[in-house]
All heavy atoms as an XYZ file, in Angstrom:
902
protein
N     -12.259     -3.721     -5.032
C     -10.948     -3.176     -4.743
C      -9.872     -4.260     -4.712
O      -8.751     -4.030     -5.105
C     -10.964     -2.432     -3.415
C     -11.799     -1.157     -3.427
S     -11.382      0.018     -4.713
C      -9.753      0.507     -4.257
N     -10.232     -5.431     -4.250
C      -9.231     -6.509     -4.202
C      -8.753     -6.868     -5.595
O      -7.564     -7.130     -5.799
C      -9.818     -7.733     -3.502
N      -9.654     -6.850     -6.571
C      -9.248     -7.141     -7.956
C      -8.317     -6.059     -8.471
O      -7.325     -6.344     -9.139
C     -10.474     -7.256     -8.848
S     -11.481     -8.701     -8.497
N      -8.629     -4.807     -8.173
C      -7.771     -3.697     -8.610
C      -6.402     -3.790     -7.948
O      -5.373     -3.524     -8.578
C      -8.426     -2.363     -8.275
N      -6.375     -4.175     -6.694
C      -5.099     -4.282     -5.971
C      -4.198     -5.345     -6.586
O      -2.984     -5.166     -6.661
C      -5.344     -4.585     -4.494
N      -4.789     -6.457     -7.043
C      -3.990     -7.518     -7.659
C      -3.277     -7.010     -8.906
O      -2.137     -7.363     -9.173
C      -4.870     -8.715     -8.018
C      -5.310     -9.517     -6.830
C      -6.194    -10.670     -7.249
C      -6.685    -11.425     -6.029
N      -7.539    -12.553     -6.364
N      -3.949     -6.179     -9.671
C      -3.362     -5.646    -10.895
C      -2.334     -4.556    -10.576
O      -1.220     -4.577    -11.082
C      -4.464     -5.090    -11.817
C      -5.354     -6.244    -12.300
C      -3.860     -4.334    -12.998
C      -6.626     -5.805    -12.958
N      -2.700     -3.624     -9.713
C      -1.809     -2.498     -9.450
C      -0.576     -2.898     -8.643
O       0.495     -2.340     -8.864
C      -2.548     -1.344     -8.743
O      -3.135     -1.823     -7.536
C      -3.607     -0.739     -9.640
N      -0.699     -3.852     -7.735
C       0.466     -4.210     -6.912
C       1.567     -4.805     -7.776
O       2.757     -4.566     -7.537
C       0.097     -5.137     -5.728
C       1.242     -5.180     -4.712
C      -0.232     -6.536     -6.194
C       1.580     -3.881     -4.068
N       1.199     -5.547     -8.818
C       2.212     -6.089     -9.721
C       2.953     -4.964    -10.429
O       4.180     -4.992    -10.541
C       1.579     -7.043    -10.725
C       1.123     -8.337    -10.090
C       0.476     -9.268    -11.079
C      -0.015    -10.506    -10.334
N      -0.694    -11.440    -11.208
N       2.231     -3.953    -10.888
C       2.866     -2.803    -11.545
C       3.734     -2.022    -10.565
O       4.828     -1.563    -10.910
C       1.795     -1.897    -12.146
N       3.281     -1.895     -9.334
C       4.045     -1.170     -8.314
C       5.343     -1.901     -8.004
O       6.411     -1.291     -7.927
C       3.204     -0.982     -7.033
C       2.070      0.008     -7.312
C       4.058     -0.528     -5.867
C       0.964     -0.025     -6.298
N       5.276     -3.210     -7.851
C       6.480     -3.980     -7.522
C       7.507     -3.930     -8.651
O       8.710     -3.960     -8.387
C       6.123     -5.415     -7.171
C       5.398     -5.576     -5.833
C       4.888     -6.996     -5.659
C       6.292     -5.176     -4.670
N       7.050     -3.830     -9.887
C       7.976     -3.699    -11.017
C       8.493     -2.259    -11.110
O       9.690     -2.015    -11.211
C       7.290     -4.111    -12.341
C       8.148     -3.735    -13.537
C       7.004     -5.600    -12.342
N       7.596     -1.296    -11.048
C       7.972      0.101    -11.221
C       8.683      0.716    -10.039
O       9.448      1.673    -10.198
N       8.458      0.186     -8.866
C       9.058      0.726     -7.634
C      10.146     -0.217     -7.135
O      10.394     -0.340     -5.959
C       7.951      0.904     -6.589
C       8.301      1.809     -5.433
C       8.865      3.061     -5.633
C       8.045      1.417     -4.128
C       9.168      3.887     -4.572
C       8.341      2.238     -3.061
C       8.902      3.468     -3.289
O       9.207      4.293     -2.231
N      10.804     -0.878     -8.084
C      11.842     -1.872     -7.763
C      12.880     -1.263     -6.829
O      13.414     -0.206     -7.081
C      12.512     -2.370     -9.035
C      13.409     -3.572     -8.791
C      13.759     -4.257    -10.084
C      12.807     -5.279    -10.561
N      12.270     -6.313     -9.825
N      13.131     -1.932     -5.715
C      14.088     -1.439     -4.730
C      13.504     -0.428     -3.758
O      14.148     -0.056     -2.787
N      12.274      0.007     -4.009
C      11.653      1.013     -3.142
C      11.325      0.509     -1.746
O      11.148      1.302     -0.824
N      11.262     -0.797     -1.603
C      10.961     -1.379     -0.300
C      12.201     -1.945      0.377
O      12.098     -2.554      1.438
C       9.875     -2.449     -0.431
C       8.564     -1.913     -0.923
C       8.177     -2.084     -2.250
C       7.714     -1.212     -0.083
C       6.975     -1.584     -2.720
C       6.516     -0.706     -0.533
C       6.144     -0.892     -1.861
N      13.369     -1.742     -0.245
C      14.624     -2.160      0.390
C      14.771     -1.406      1.712
O      14.416     -0.239      1.818
C      15.829     -1.840     -0.501
C      15.882     -2.709     -1.743
O      15.156     -3.719     -1.798
O      16.649     -2.367     -2.661
N      15.265     -2.069      2.718
C      15.523     -1.488      4.038
C      14.269     -1.046      4.780
O      14.362     -0.297      5.741
C      16.505     -0.310      3.936
C      17.811     -0.733      3.311
O      18.349     -1.780      3.643
N      18.308      0.053      2.375
N      13.101     -1.487      4.353
C      11.864     -1.207      5.076
C      11.692     -2.305      6.116
O      11.731     -3.488      5.792
C      10.641     -1.168      4.128
C       9.342     -1.094      4.909
C      10.762     -0.005      3.160
N      11.520     -1.903      7.375
C      11.349     -2.877      8.451
C       9.876     -3.202      8.678
O       9.508     -4.357      8.872
C      11.975     -2.360      9.738
N       9.025     -2.182      8.657
C       7.593     -2.344      8.890
C       6.830     -1.585      7.826
O       7.171     -0.442      7.513
C       7.198     -1.808     10.279
O       7.969     -2.486     11.281
C       5.716     -2.023     10.556
N       5.807     -2.215      7.293
C       4.976     -1.586      6.267
C       3.524     -1.695      6.696
O       3.028     -2.793      6.952
C       5.174     -2.287      4.920
C       4.331     -1.785      3.762
C       4.752     -0.367      3.369
C       4.474     -2.721      2.575
N       2.841     -0.549      6.818
C       1.433     -0.516      7.194
C       0.630     -0.130      5.965
O       0.873      0.902      5.350
C       1.173      0.516      8.321
C      -0.306      0.529      8.696
C       2.035      0.225      9.534
N      -0.320     -0.974      5.588
C      -1.222     -0.679      4.486
C      -2.529     -0.188      5.096
O      -3.341     -0.972      5.574
C      -1.448     -1.928      3.631
C      -2.246     -1.640      2.360
O      -2.729     -0.498      2.192
O      -2.376     -2.561      1.540
N      -2.701      1.132      5.118
C      -3.905      1.746      5.697
C      -5.012      1.673      4.655
O      -4.858      2.139      3.537
C      -3.637      3.207      6.122
C      -4.906      3.842      6.669
C      -2.504      3.264      7.135
N      -6.122      1.060      5.030
C      -7.198      0.823      4.077
C      -6.863     -0.345      3.183
O      -7.255     -0.407      2.025
N      -6.138     -1.313      3.719
C      -5.610     -2.426      2.943
C      -6.594     -3.543      2.642
O      -6.182     -4.577      2.127
N      -7.850     -3.377      2.963
C      -8.836     -4.419      2.663
C      -8.508     -5.713      3.383
O      -8.274     -5.728      4.593
N      -8.447     -6.796      2.650
C      -8.158     -8.083      3.260
C      -6.667     -8.407      3.253
O      -6.275     -9.523      3.604
C      -8.948     -9.209      2.569
O      -8.640     -9.209      1.176
C     -10.457     -9.035      2.785
N      -5.831     -7.454      2.852
C      -4.386     -7.610      3.013
C      -3.615     -8.178      1.840
O      -2.422     -8.447      1.964
N      -4.251     -8.343      0.706
C      -3.588     -8.940     -0.444
C      -2.378     -8.154     -0.943
O      -1.354     -8.743     -1.285
N      -2.476     -6.835     -0.966
C      -1.371     -6.016     -1.483
C      -0.149     -6.087     -0.571
O       0.969     -6.339     -1.030
C      -1.823     -4.561     -1.651
N      -0.347     -5.888      0.720
C       0.791     -5.943      1.643
C       1.377     -7.354      1.684
O       2.590     -7.526      1.823
C       0.419     -5.418      3.051
C      -0.500     -6.355      3.797
C       1.654     -5.123      3.878
N       0.533     -8.359      1.498
C       1.025     -9.740      1.481
C       1.951     -9.974      0.287
O       2.963    -10.671      0.418
C      -0.140    -10.721      1.443
N       1.631     -9.394     -0.861
C       2.487     -9.530     -2.042
C       3.834     -8.856     -1.826
O       4.871     -9.364     -2.246
C       1.801     -8.962     -3.282
C       0.654     -9.813     -3.775
C       1.080    -11.211     -4.188
O       2.096    -11.350     -4.899
O       0.397    -12.180     -3.792
N       3.830     -7.711     -1.157
C       5.088     -7.005     -0.867
C       5.925     -7.822      0.104
O       7.123     -8.022     -0.095
C       4.812     -5.587     -0.319
C       4.131     -4.743     -1.397
C       6.107     -4.931      0.159
C       3.576     -3.432     -0.905
N       5.297     -8.333      1.161
C       6.012     -9.126      2.161
C       6.535    -10.425      1.548
O       7.614    -10.890      1.912
C       5.109     -9.392      3.390
C       5.726    -10.412      4.326
C       4.830     -8.083      4.128
N       5.803    -10.982      0.599
C       6.258    -12.196     -0.075
C       7.569    -11.916     -0.829
O       8.476    -12.739     -0.813
C       5.197    -12.682     -1.058
C       5.500    -14.059     -1.638
C       4.516    -14.484     -2.727
C       3.080    -14.390     -2.310
N       2.141    -14.805     -3.374
N       7.670    -10.742     -1.456
C       8.870    -10.381     -2.197
C       9.981     -9.875     -1.278
O      11.158    -10.030     -1.572
C       8.537     -9.327     -3.251
C       9.563     -9.066     -4.331
C       9.875    -10.332     -5.112
C       9.074     -7.980     -5.267
N       9.600     -9.268     -0.161
C      10.540     -8.732      0.827
C      10.217     -9.366      2.183
O       9.596     -8.723      3.042
C      10.416     -7.208      0.926
C      10.753     -6.470     -0.332
C       9.788     -6.215     -1.307
C      12.043     -6.002     -0.563
C      10.097     -5.528     -2.470
C      12.360     -5.299     -1.716
C      11.383     -5.072     -2.665
O      11.697     -4.388     -3.819
N      10.623    -10.608      2.422
C      10.206    -11.332      3.629
C      10.728    -10.744      4.943
O      10.237    -11.118      6.006
C      10.736    -12.748      3.408
C      11.705    -12.667      2.295
C      11.414    -11.433      1.513
N      11.680     -9.826      4.891
C      12.161     -9.212      6.138
C      11.211     -8.121      6.635
O      11.328     -7.665      7.767
C      13.560     -8.629      5.933
O      13.517     -7.577      4.981
N      10.260     -7.712      5.811
C       9.303     -6.667      6.201
C       8.212     -7.261      7.083
O       7.654     -8.317      6.784
C       8.659     -6.015      4.959
C       9.700     -5.233      4.162
C       7.497     -5.109      5.358
C       9.163     -4.617      2.883
N       7.900     -6.560      8.175
C       6.748     -6.889      9.022
C       5.562     -6.135      8.419
O       5.539     -4.909      8.403
C       6.993     -6.435     10.454
C       5.793     -6.606     11.361
C       6.036     -6.000     12.728
C       4.766     -6.049     13.547
N       4.886     -5.262     14.764
N       4.595     -6.866      7.875
C       3.440     -6.247      7.232
C       2.279     -6.088      8.184
O       1.963     -6.992      8.957
N       1.639     -4.933      8.121
C       0.435     -4.673      8.917
C      -0.658     -4.220      7.961
O      -0.484     -3.242      7.230
C       0.679     -3.603     10.002
C       1.777     -4.069     10.963
C      -0.624     -3.296     10.751
C       2.230     -3.006     11.951
N      -1.751     -4.936      7.956
C      -2.910     -4.587      7.156
C      -3.916     -3.904      8.072
O      -4.396     -4.490      9.029
C      -3.524     -5.849      6.541
C      -4.792     -5.534      5.796
O      -4.837     -4.613      5.011
N      -5.825     -6.309      6.054
N      -4.235     -2.642      7.785
C      -5.120     -1.842      8.631
C      -6.387     -1.505      7.859
O      -6.328     -0.912      6.782
C      -4.396     -0.556      9.046
C      -5.199      0.333      9.939
C      -5.131      0.183     11.308
C      -6.004      1.333      9.418
C      -5.868      1.016     12.154
C      -6.742      2.163     10.243
C      -6.673      2.005     11.608
N      -7.532     -1.901      8.383
C      -8.807     -1.557      7.755
C      -9.914     -1.661      8.803
O      -9.643     -1.938      9.974
C      -9.091     -2.472      6.560
C      -9.896     -1.744      5.481
O     -10.950     -1.147      5.809
O      -9.484     -1.771      4.310
N     -11.128     -1.472      8.373
C     -12.269     -1.550      9.283
C     -12.353     -2.941      9.907
O     -11.994     -3.937      9.263
C     -13.560     -1.247      8.521
C     -13.662      0.168      7.944
C     -14.855      0.260      7.003
C     -13.770      1.198      9.058
N     -12.825     -3.014     11.147
C     -12.882     -4.310     11.840
C     -13.633     -5.393     11.078
O     -13.181     -6.537     11.009
C     -13.587     -3.984     13.161
C     -13.277     -2.548     13.404
C     -13.247     -1.913     12.036
N     -14.763     -5.062     10.460
C     -15.523     -6.089      9.740
C     -14.810     -6.535      8.464
O     -15.042     -7.638      7.974
C     -16.948     -5.614      9.432
C     -17.047     -4.568      8.368
N     -16.860     -3.228      8.627
C     -17.287     -4.670      7.040
C     -17.002     -2.542      7.518
N     -17.258     -3.399      6.527
N     -13.912     -5.711      7.928
C     -13.147     -6.080      6.736
C     -12.013     -7.039      7.107
O     -11.861     -8.097      6.509
C     -12.597     -4.829      6.012
C     -11.690     -5.223      4.856
C     -13.741     -3.939      5.532
N     -11.230     -6.669      8.118
C     -10.102     -7.531      8.493
C     -10.574     -8.838      9.137
O      -9.837     -9.819      9.141
C      -9.063     -6.808      9.390
C      -8.435     -5.639      8.652
C      -9.657     -6.371     10.701
N     -11.811     -8.845      9.623
C     -12.349    -10.085     10.200
C     -12.460    -11.185      9.151
O     -12.426    -12.375      9.479
C     -13.716     -9.824     10.835
N     -12.572    -10.807      7.889
C     -12.688    -11.798      6.807
C     -11.368    -12.009      6.080
O     -11.312    -12.764      5.107
C     -13.751    -11.359      5.784
O     -13.322    -10.150      5.147
C     -15.102    -11.135      6.448
N     -10.312    -11.360      6.542
C      -9.013    -11.437      5.860
C      -8.358    -12.797      6.079
O      -8.359    -13.324      7.183
C      -8.093    -10.332      6.366
N      -7.785    -13.357      5.004
C      -7.072    -14.619      5.163
C      -5.761    -14.424      5.909
O      -5.253    -13.305      6.019
C      -6.814    -15.078      3.722
C      -6.922    -13.865      2.891
C      -7.799    -12.899      3.612
N      -5.204    -15.502      6.403
C      -3.911    -15.456      7.075
C      -2.829    -15.406      6.011
O      -2.826    -16.205      5.074
C      -3.710    -16.688      7.978
C      -2.310    -16.725      8.558
C      -4.770    -16.705      9.080
N      -1.937    -14.412      6.130
C      -0.778    -14.298      5.250
C       0.472    -14.335      6.111
O       0.530    -13.648      7.144
C      -0.785    -12.968      4.478
C      -1.909    -12.799      3.498
C      -2.931    -11.891      3.745
C      -1.937    -13.520      2.305
C      -3.956    -11.696      2.837
C      -2.959    -13.335      1.396
C      -3.962    -12.419      1.660
O      -4.976    -12.240      0.751
N       1.459    -15.102      5.690
C       2.728    -15.165      6.413
C       3.360    -13.771      6.451
O       3.501    -13.119      5.430
C       3.681    -16.145      5.737
C       4.993    -16.251      6.449
N       5.115    -16.893      7.667
C       6.215    -15.764      6.144
C       6.378    -16.809      8.066
N       7.057    -16.131      7.160
N       3.690    -13.302      7.660
C       4.363    -12.020      7.829
C       3.450    -10.813      7.881
O       3.921     -9.678      7.918
N       2.131    -11.030      7.865
C       1.169     -9.928      7.863
C       0.231    -10.052      9.061
O      -0.350    -11.109      9.295
C       0.333     -9.909      6.566
C      -0.723     -8.813      6.604
C       1.233     -9.739      5.346
N       0.100     -8.952      9.806
C      -0.872     -8.874     10.901
C      -2.039     -8.009     10.446
O      -1.842     -7.009      9.751
C      -0.236     -8.230     12.136
O       0.871     -8.954     12.571
N      -3.239     -8.363     10.855
C      -4.432     -7.585     10.513
C      -4.862     -6.784     11.739
O      -4.981     -7.328     12.833
C      -5.564     -8.502     10.066
C      -5.229     -9.317      8.858
N      -5.099     -8.768      7.607
C      -4.981    -10.643      8.710
C      -4.790     -9.718      6.739
N      -4.710    -10.874      7.393
N      -5.109     -5.499     11.537
C      -5.541     -4.613     12.615
C      -6.819     -3.915     12.178
O      -6.861     -3.293     11.113
C      -4.453     -3.560     12.943
C      -4.946     -2.590     14.016
C      -3.159     -4.235     13.372
N      -7.852     -4.015     12.997
C      -9.128     -3.393     12.688
C      -9.364     -2.147     13.514
O      -9.225     -2.168     14.727
N      -9.708     -1.058     12.841
C     -10.069      0.201     13.482
C     -10.751      1.062     12.433
O     -10.802      0.687     11.257
C      -8.847      0.897     14.071
O      -9.247      2.005     14.850
N     -11.215      2.233     12.827
C     -11.973      3.041     11.870
C     -11.405      4.441     11.647
O     -12.006      5.215     10.923
C     -13.433      3.155     12.330
O     -13.482      3.800     13.588
N     -10.285      4.791     12.236
C      -9.776      6.163     12.096
C      -8.465      6.171     11.312
O      -7.377      6.147     11.896
C      -9.573      6.767     13.482
C      -9.361      8.261     13.442
O      -9.037      8.785     12.359
O      -9.506      8.899     14.493
N      -8.573      6.190      9.988
C      -7.365      6.118      9.167
C      -6.516      7.382      9.280
O      -5.294      7.317      9.166
C      -7.706      5.812      7.715
S      -8.511      7.140      6.833
N      -7.118      8.539      9.501
C      -6.333      9.776      9.654
C      -5.438      9.663     10.885
O      -4.250     10.007     10.829
C      -7.260     11.004      9.744
C      -6.471     12.260     10.071
C      -8.038     11.181      8.444
N      -5.980      9.157     11.970
C      -5.202      8.996     13.196
C      -4.041      8.026     12.984
O      -2.917      8.290     13.399
C      -6.101      8.508     14.330
C      -5.398      8.378     15.658
C      -6.368      7.944     16.754
C      -5.664      7.794     18.071
N      -6.590      7.365     19.125
N      -4.301      6.892     12.315
C      -3.223      5.919     12.120
C      -2.157      6.472     11.193
O      -0.966      6.254     11.407
C      -3.758      4.543     11.630
C      -2.673      3.459     11.725
C      -4.260      4.601     10.221
C      -2.274      3.034     13.078
N      -2.545      7.214     10.149
C      -1.537      7.821      9.266
C      -0.670      8.825     10.028
O       0.547      8.877      9.843
C      -2.206      8.489      8.068
C      -2.669      7.552      6.962
C      -3.517      8.303      5.937
C      -1.491      6.893      6.278
N      -1.282      9.627     10.884
C      -0.514     10.580     11.691
C       0.440      9.841     12.634
O       1.586     10.251     12.814
C      -1.448     11.495     12.479
C      -2.119     12.538     11.616
C      -3.027     13.440     12.434
C      -3.688     14.465     11.543
N      -4.566     15.367     12.298
N      -0.029      8.747     13.233
C       0.841      7.966     14.123
C       1.969      7.293     13.351
O       3.092      7.193     13.845
C       0.029      6.933     14.900
C      -0.782      7.577     16.006
O      -0.438      8.637     16.508
N      -1.868      6.947     16.374
N       1.682      6.828     12.134
C       2.745      6.254     11.290
C       3.789      7.314     11.010
O       4.996      7.060     11.095
C       2.167      5.725      9.976
S       1.191      4.224     10.142
N       3.360      8.497     10.671
C       4.290      9.591     10.362
C       5.150      9.936     11.577
O       6.350     10.171     11.451
C       3.523     10.824      9.874
C       4.398     12.011      9.561
C       5.325     11.671      8.395
N       6.223     12.744      8.117
C       7.536     12.711      8.333
N       8.085     11.645      8.852
N       8.291     13.729      8.043
N       4.555      9.952     12.744
C       5.318     10.235     13.964
C       6.335      9.139     14.261
O       7.408      9.402     14.785
C       4.375     10.360     15.170
C       3.574     11.630     15.212
C       2.665     11.612     16.435
C       1.638     12.717     16.384
N       0.694     12.633     17.493
N       5.978      7.901     13.926
C       6.823      6.758     14.290
C       8.004      6.545     13.343
O       9.001      5.953     13.745
C       5.981      5.482     14.332
N       7.909      7.024     12.118
C       8.995      6.751     11.178
C      10.145      7.728     11.385
O       9.961      8.858     11.808
C       8.522      6.785      9.711
C       8.008      8.171      9.318
C       7.503      5.715      9.436
C       7.670      8.301      7.856
N      11.341      7.236     11.083
C      12.526      8.065     11.212
C      12.595      9.069     10.071
O      12.365      8.727      8.917
C      13.787      7.198     11.202
C      13.913      6.183     12.336
C      15.130      5.305     12.094
C      14.027      6.906     13.659
N      12.936     10.313     10.391
C      13.037     11.368      9.380
C      14.037     11.009      8.285
O      13.807     11.247      7.109
C      13.442     12.690     10.055
C      13.452     13.885      9.133
C      12.046     14.355      8.759
O      11.119     14.176      9.558
O      11.914     14.914      7.660
N      15.164     10.405      8.670
C      16.223     10.131      7.705
C      15.957      8.922      6.820
O      16.448      8.854      5.700
C      17.549      9.933      8.442
O      17.450      8.825      9.319
N      15.166      7.960      7.299
C      15.005      6.741      6.510
C      13.564      6.289      6.326
O      13.313      5.357      5.568
C      15.804      5.602      7.148
O      15.293      5.340      8.448
N      12.632      6.911      6.986
C      11.239      6.489      6.878
C      10.545      7.147      5.706
O      11.025      8.127      5.149
N       9.407      6.595      5.308
C       8.644      7.184      4.214
C       7.182      6.813      4.336
O       6.834      5.786      4.897
C       9.197      6.772      2.860
C       9.224      5.282      2.595
C       9.801      4.976      1.216
C      11.047      4.163      1.334
N      11.654      3.829      0.069
N       6.354      7.686      3.821
C       4.936      7.422      3.681
C       4.683      7.337      2.180
O       5.019      8.255      1.438
C       4.065      8.530      4.313
C       2.596      8.314      3.999
C       4.292      8.596      5.811
N       4.141      6.232      1.720
C       3.854      6.018      0.313
C       2.338      5.974      0.172
O       1.676      5.166      0.827
C       4.453      4.686     -0.178
C       5.956      4.648      0.074
C       4.134      4.482     -1.663
C       6.560      3.267     -0.075
N       1.796      6.840     -0.659
C       0.349      6.858     -0.876
C       0.083      6.380     -2.294
O       0.573      6.960     -3.256
C      -0.240      8.264     -0.649
C       0.028      8.690      0.794
C      -1.725      8.277     -0.998
C      -0.397     10.096      1.124
N      -0.671      5.303     -2.403
C      -1.037      4.732     -3.697
C      -2.547      4.744     -3.801
O      -3.238      4.287     -2.896
C      -0.533      3.294     -3.810
C       0.958      3.104     -3.605
C       1.289      1.634     -3.457
C       1.717      3.692     -4.774
N      -3.047      5.269     -4.891
C      -4.483      5.293     -5.094
C      -4.762      5.300     -6.582
O      -3.922      5.700     -7.376
C      -5.097      6.525     -4.434
C      -6.518      6.294     -3.977
O      -7.172      5.364     -4.495
O      -6.982      7.027     -3.106
N      -5.918      4.874     -6.967
C      -6.342      4.904     -8.357
C      -7.047      6.227     -8.601
O      -7.910      6.634     -7.827
C      -7.292      3.722     -8.664
C      -7.839      3.818    -10.074
C      -6.585      2.404     -8.446
N      -6.661      6.905     -9.667
C      -7.305      8.157    -10.056
C      -8.158      7.856    -11.270
O      -7.657      7.397    -12.300
C      -6.256      9.245    -10.390
C      -6.951     10.532    -10.833
C      -5.356      9.486     -9.192
N      -9.439      8.095    -11.150
C     -10.363      7.806    -12.237
C     -10.634      9.067    -13.047
O     -10.798     10.150    -12.492
C     -11.680      7.265    -11.683
C     -11.585      6.005    -10.827
C     -12.962      5.635    -10.296
C     -11.008      4.861    -11.629
N     -10.693      8.909    -14.357
C     -11.032     10.015    -15.244
C     -12.541     10.262    -15.156
O     -13.324      9.305    -15.144
C     -10.637      9.677    -16.677
C      -9.135      9.574    -16.876
C      -8.442     10.910    -16.710
O      -9.020     11.955    -17.066
O      -7.307     10.903    -16.188
N     -12.980     11.531    -15.118
C     -14.416     11.798    -14.957
C     -15.275     11.290    -16.108
O     -16.432     10.967    -15.917
C     -14.490     13.321    -14.848
C     -13.188     13.823    -15.347
C     -12.185     12.731    -15.176
N     -14.707     11.172    -17.315
C     -15.493     10.722    -18.461
C     -15.183      9.287    -18.860
O     -15.598      8.846    -19.919
C     -15.259     11.651    -19.661
C     -15.734     13.051    -19.356
O     -16.733     13.236    -18.672
N     -15.023     14.042    -19.833
N     -14.431      8.572    -18.036
C     -14.082      7.186    -18.352
C     -15.268      6.255    -18.213
O     -16.193      6.513    -17.437
N     -15.240      5.181    -18.978
C     -16.329      4.208    -18.913
C     -16.048      3.079    -17.926
O     -16.955      2.429    -17.446
C     -16.566      3.582    -20.288
C     -17.158      4.574    -21.263
O     -17.709      5.594    -20.821
O     -17.054      4.328    -22.476
N     -14.753      2.838    -17.646
C     -14.403      1.718    -16.787
C     -13.383      2.132    -15.749
O     -12.735      3.170    -15.857
N     -13.241      1.294    -14.743
C     -12.362      1.607    -13.619
C     -10.910      1.805    -14.038
O     -10.208      2.608    -13.451
C     -12.447      0.499    -12.577
C     -11.607      0.764    -11.359
S     -11.950     -0.458    -10.098
C     -10.863      0.111     -8.829
N     -10.442      1.093    -15.071
C      -9.036      1.170    -15.426
C      -8.767      2.067    -16.632
O      -7.653      2.105    -17.135
C      -8.474     -0.233    -15.661
C      -8.523     -1.054    -14.413
C      -9.450     -2.065    -14.267
C      -7.662     -0.794    -13.358
C      -9.520     -2.804    -13.102
C      -7.722     -1.526    -12.194
C      -8.647     -2.545    -12.061
N      -9.771      2.809    -17.101
C      -9.539      3.744    -18.194
C      -8.519      4.785    -17.767
O      -8.674      5.437    -16.733
C     -10.833      4.475    -18.581
C     -11.856      3.556    -19.226
O     -11.510      2.400    -19.513
O     -12.997      4.014    -19.430
N      -7.483      4.921    -18.547
C      -6.466      5.950    -18.323
C      -5.847      5.905    -16.941
O      -5.486      6.930    -16.370
C      -7.042      7.353    -18.577
C      -7.576      7.490    -19.985
O      -6.866      7.071    -20.915
O      -8.693      8.010    -20.145
N      -5.750      4.706    -16.367
C      -5.144      4.562    -15.049
C      -3.633      4.566    -15.186
O      -3.081      3.964    -16.091
C      -5.587      3.239    -14.386
O      -7.000      3.270    -14.234
C      -4.952      3.068    -13.022
N      -2.963      5.260    -14.305
C      -1.514      5.278    -14.315
C      -0.983      5.291    -12.899
O      -1.703      5.592    -11.949
N       0.269      4.952    -12.741
C       0.926      4.984    -11.442
C       2.141      5.884    -11.554
O       2.874      5.832    -12.529
C       1.368      3.577    -11.021
C       0.275      2.519    -10.939
C       0.902      1.145    -10.727
C      -0.684      2.842     -9.825
N       2.370      6.704    -10.577
C       3.520      7.590    -10.577
C       4.187      7.521     -9.222
O       3.517      7.456     -8.191
C       3.089      9.053    -10.843
O       2.429      9.100    -12.094
C       4.258      9.986    -10.856
N       5.500      7.539     -9.200
C       6.275      7.583     -7.963
C       6.965      8.926     -7.913
O       7.610      9.335     -8.861
C       7.304      6.448     -7.926
C       7.947      6.274     -6.563
C       9.225      7.006     -6.479
C       9.917      6.718     -5.170
N      10.978      7.635     -4.912
N       6.802      9.644     -6.837
C       7.361     10.978     -6.705
C       8.210     11.026     -5.444
O       7.754     10.673     -4.367
C       6.228     11.993     -6.603
C       6.683     13.434     -6.665
O       7.865     13.697     -6.364
O       5.861     14.285     -6.999
N       9.478     11.468     -5.569
C      10.347     11.550     -4.396
C      10.374     12.945     -3.801
O      11.203     13.247     -2.957
C      11.777     11.113     -4.767
C      12.467     12.086     -5.695
O      11.847     13.021     -6.193
N      13.719     11.859     -5.956
N       9.474     13.807     -4.220
C       9.440     15.180     -3.724
C      10.069     16.156     -4.695
O       9.836     17.350     -4.645
N      10.889     15.658     -5.619
C      11.524     16.491     -6.631
C      10.854     16.335     -7.981
O      11.373     16.777     -8.993
C      13.015     16.120     -6.772
C      13.778     16.377     -5.477
O      13.437     17.344     -4.789
O      14.702     15.597     -5.189
N       9.732     15.673     -8.041
C       9.059     15.399     -9.297
C       8.998     13.906     -9.551
O       9.694     13.138     -8.905
N       8.150     13.500    -10.488
C       7.977     12.069    -10.767
C       9.281     11.385    -11.185
O      10.047     11.939    -11.958
C       6.949     12.043    -11.891
C       6.261     13.353    -11.820
C       7.270     14.320    -11.287
N       9.510     10.200    -10.654
C      10.655      9.396    -11.026
C      10.241      8.382    -12.088
O      10.975      8.099    -13.004
C      11.251      8.674     -9.797
C      11.842      9.699     -8.870
C      12.260      7.635    -10.196
C      12.373      9.125     -7.592
N       9.068      7.806    -11.956
C       8.592      6.883    -12.976
C       7.098      6.987    -13.087
O       6.420      7.461    -12.191
C       9.020      5.441    -12.703
C       8.272      4.783    -11.559
C       7.020      4.244    -11.768
C       8.832      4.701    -10.317
C       6.332      3.645    -10.727
C       8.157      4.096     -9.270
C       6.913      3.570     -9.481
N       6.592      6.586    -14.201
C       5.173      6.590    -14.464
C       4.841      5.375    -15.311
O       5.587      5.063    -16.224
C       4.825      7.857    -15.235
O       3.615      8.383    -14.855
N       3.756      4.681    -14.989
C       3.334      3.552    -15.811
C       1.849      3.656    -16.082
O       1.127      4.303    -15.405
C       3.670      2.190    -15.171
C       3.439      2.209    -13.673
C       5.047      1.736    -15.480
C       3.733      0.906    -12.977
């Protein structure tokens, strides 16, 4: 997953340009060792990054400037708490995941990224 994150985060930062403007805190739920949130914080240093994953995963996470590692096992609970904590007028929940084709031979076959603001896709790569 860390290898996939390195590739996809670059595409996200290009395709979602400005999408992290005015973000104060960013929580990466299931963020592994924190590489993706670290790349976002590197580009947007005013963001407080939180990498959330299983305790044994974050225990091996490297130190990244501006990123805190939090270990727990209930991602549904943390997502619900994130939703409660964000402001209705300016907060957002961004879900990024890789969708694999059932007949694909490799992890990146037919992989794409789409950003949707609720009115339909804004960009696709």
